[in-house]
C-alpha positions as CSV (number, residue, x, y, z in Angstrom):
1,M,9.5,29.5,-12.2
2,L,6.8,29.0,-14.8
3,A,4.7,27.3,-12.3
4,A,5.3,30.1,-9.8
5,E,4.4,32.7,-12.5
6,S,1.2,30.8,-13.3
7,A,0.3,30.6,-9.7
8,F,1.0,34.3,-9.1
9,A,-1.2,35.2,-12.0
10,A,-4.0,33.0,-10.8
11,V,-3.9,34.6,-7.2
12,K,-3.6,38.1,-8.7
13,A,-6.8,37.5,-10.8
14,G,-8.6,36.1,-7.8
15,R,-8.6,32.5,-9.0
16,A,-7.1,30.9,-5.7
17,G,-8.6,27.5,-6.5
18,D,-7.4,27.6,-10.1
19,E,-5.7,24.4,-11.5
20,L,-3.2,26.6,-13.3
21,A,-4.5,25.8,-16.7
22,S,-2.1,28.4,-18.1
23,Y,1.0,26.5,-17.0
24,P,1.0,23.8,-19.8
25,E,0.8,26.5,-22.5
26,S,3.6,28.5,-20.8
27,F,5.7,25.4,-20.6
28,K,5.2,24.5,-24.2
29,S,6.2,27.9,-25.4
30,S,9.5,28.0,-23.2
31,W,13.1,27.1,-24.0
32,L,12.8,24.2,-21.6
33,Y,10.2,22.5,-23.7
34,D,12.4,22.9,-26.8
35,E,15.4,21.5,-25.0
36,L,13.6,18.5,-23.5
37,H,11.8,17.8,-26.9
38,K,15.2,17.5,-28.6
39,A,16.4,14.9,-26.2
40,R,13.2,12.9,-25.9
41,N,14.6,9.7,-27.8
42,F,17.6,9.4,-25.6
43,K,16.3,6.8,-23.1
44,P,14.3,4.8,-25.6
45,W,17.3,4.5,-28.0
46,M,19.7,3.7,-25.0
47,S,17.4,0.9,-23.9
48,K,18.3,-0.9,-27.2
49,G,21.8,-1.4,-26.0
50,L,25.0,0.8,-25.7
51,Y,26.3,0.5,-29.3
52,T,23.0,0.7,-31.1
53,G,21.6,3.4,-28.8
54,S,24.8,5.5,-29.1
55,L,24.8,5.1,-32.9
56,M,21.1,6.0,-33.3
57,F,21.0,8.8,-30.8
58,G,24.1,10.2,-32.4
59,I,22.3,10.2,-35.6
60,D,19.3,11.7,-33.9
61,Q,21.3,14.5,-32.3
62,V,24.2,15.2,-34.7
63,V,22.6,14.6,-38.2
64,L,18.9,15.6,-37.4
65,G,19.7,18.1,-34.6
66,G,17.1,16.7,-32.3
67,R,14.3,17.3,-34.9
68,A,13.6,13.7,-35.8
69,P,10.1,13.4,-37.3
70,W,9.4,10.4,-34.9
71,T,9.2,10.1,-31.1
72,L,10.1,6.8,-29.5
73,H,8.2,5.3,-26.6
74,H,9.0,2.7,-24.0
75,Q,6.8,-0.4,-24.2
76,H,6.5,-0.6,-20.4
77,A,6.9,1.4,-17.2
78,D,10.2,1.2,-15.2
79,N,8.4,-0.4,-12.3
80,E,7.2,-3.1,-14.4
81,T,10.8,-4.4,-15.3
82,L,11.8,-5.6,-11.8
83,R,12.5,-9.3,-11.6
84,K,11.6,-11.3,-8.7
85,K,14.2,-12.5,-6.2
86,T,13.8,-16.1,-7.4
87,E,14.8,-15.3,-10.8
88,V,18.2,-13.6,-10.1
89,Q,21.3,-14.1,-8.1
90,P,22.5,-11.4,-5.6
91,I,25.4,-9.3,-6.7
92,A,28.3,-9.3,-4.3
93,Y,29.7,-5.8,-4.6
94,P,33.1,-4.9,-3.1
95,K,33.2,-2.8,0.0
96,P,33.8,1.0,-0.7
97,D,37.5,1.8,-0.5
98,G,37.1,5.4,0.7
99,M,39.1,6.8,-2.3
100,L,37.2,6.0,-5.4
101,T,34.1,4.4,-4.0
102,F,32.2,5.5,-0.9
103,D,29.3,4.3,1.2
104,L,25.9,5.7,0.8
105,L,25.8,7.7,3.9
106,S,29.1,9.4,3.3
107,S,27.9,10.5,-0.2
108,V,24.6,11.8,1.4
109,F,26.8,13.7,3.9
110,I,28.8,15.3,1.1
111,S,25.5,16.4,-0.7
112,N,24.6,18.5,2.4
113,T,21.1,17.0,2.4
114,N,18.9,18.5,5.2
115,H,15.3,18.5,5.9
116,G,13.6,20.2,8.8
117,E,13.0,17.6,11.4
118,D,9.6,19.0,12.4
119,Q,8.1,19.1,8.9
120,P,5.7,16.3,7.7
121,C,7.3,13.4,6.1
122,H,7.4,13.8,2.3
123,L,7.6,10.1,1.7
124,T,4.5,8.1,2.5
125,L,3.0,4.7,1.8
126,K,-0.4,4.0,0.1
127,D,-0.4,0.7,2.1
128,A,1.9,0.1,5.1
129,S,1.6,-3.7,4.6
130,V,3.1,-3.8,1.1
131,P,6.8,-3.2,1.9
132,V,6.9,-6.6,3.9
133,N,4.1,-8.6,2.3
134,V,5.0,-8.0,-1.2
135,N,8.3,-6.1,-1.7
136,L,10.3,-8.1,0.8
137,E,8.6,-11.4,0.2
138,L,8.8,-11.2,-3.7
139,Y,11.7,-8.9,-4.6
140,D,13.8,-8.9,-1.3
141,A,12.9,-5.2,-0.5
142,P,14.4,-3.5,-3.7
143,E,13.9,0.0,-2.2
144,Q,16.9,-0.7,-0.1
145,R,19.0,-0.9,-3.3
146,Y,17.6,1.5,-5.9
147,C,17.5,4.4,-3.4
148,P,21.0,6.1,-3.6
149,A,20.7,7.6,-0.1
150,G,19.8,4.9,2.2
151,V,16.4,6.2,2.8
152,Y,14.6,2.8,2.9
153,E,15.7,0.3,5.4
154,I,14.4,-3.1,6.5
155,V,14.9,-3.3,10.2
156,R,14.2,-6.4,12.5
157,N,14.2,-7.3,16.1
158,D,17.5,-8.6,17.5
159,D,16.4,-12.2,16.8
160,G,15.8,-11.4,13.1
161,S,11.9,-11.4,13.5
162,N,9.3,-8.8,12.7
163,P,10.7,-7.2,9.6
164,R,9.5,-3.6,8.9
165,L,10.3,-0.8,6.6
166,Q,11.9,2.2,8.2
167,I,11.9,5.5,6.1
168,N,14.8,7.7,6.8
169,A,13.4,10.7,5.0
170,Q,16.0,13.1,6.2
171,N,18.5,11.4,3.9
172,C,16.4,11.9,0.7
173,V,18.3,13.6,-2.2
174,H,15.0,14.1,-4.2
175,C,15.9,11.8,-7.0
176,K,12.4,10.3,-7.1
177,A,13.7,6.8,-8.0
178,C,11.4,5.2,-5.4
179,D,8.4,7.1,-6.9
180,I,9.2,5.6,-10.3
181,K,10.8,2.3,-9.5
182,D,8.7,0.9,-6.7
183,P,7.1,-2.3,-8.2
184,T,3.7,-1.8,-6.7
185,Q,3.8,2.0,-7.0
186,N,3.1,2.1,-3.3
187,I,5.6,4.8,-2.3
188,V,4.2,8.4,-2.8
189,W,6.9,11.1,-3.1
190,V,5.8,14.7,-2.8
191,T,7.7,18.1,-2.7
192,P,8.9,18.7,0.7
193,E,8.7,22.0,2.5
194,G,10.7,24.9,0.9
195,G,14.5,24.9,1.4
196,G,14.9,21.2,2.2
197,G,16.8,18.6,0.4
198,P,20.2,18.2,-1.2
199,N,22.6,21.3,-1.4
200,Y,25.7,20.9,-3.8
201,P,27.7,24.0,-2.8
202,N,30.7,23.1,-5.0
203,M,28.7,22.2,-8.2
């Protein structure tokens, strides 16, 4: 809403090519900035472990009311923490039981996710060779696992040859995990056309 108000003001003032310079100031003076500022240390604290993180963030929130005189920072970006497939063992997860656990596509169906099939794909690649030559080769195509909606899929010919990345953009629930976690930052997530995406009617 703040961005829309800034855009409307720019258009009304005849500044169609404006970079919405007023938006940062509007954001900083809003309740949203105050709320996010109070919770800014949550992830850095929790990255130190469940017990230490819970204790310290509890002090941060309960004792200091989110007004700690410090702001913690991560020492690395999320995409830099991924380990190569040669350094780890695959995890054998049990199959979904349909009562407490469900497969990805069933969960996507429940979210009522939908995108217009004739709209431009909002998920693109900077370099189409990276998913196979880098991600699959070094990390066993992690986009197949960190995406909660089955958007990214390595498909092959019937004989197992010619692996390639298929992007099922229709399934996207707009979590932006791919934009953040892709090890080479090769995936570009942009806002899709209005009205598309997940719709949780009972939440």
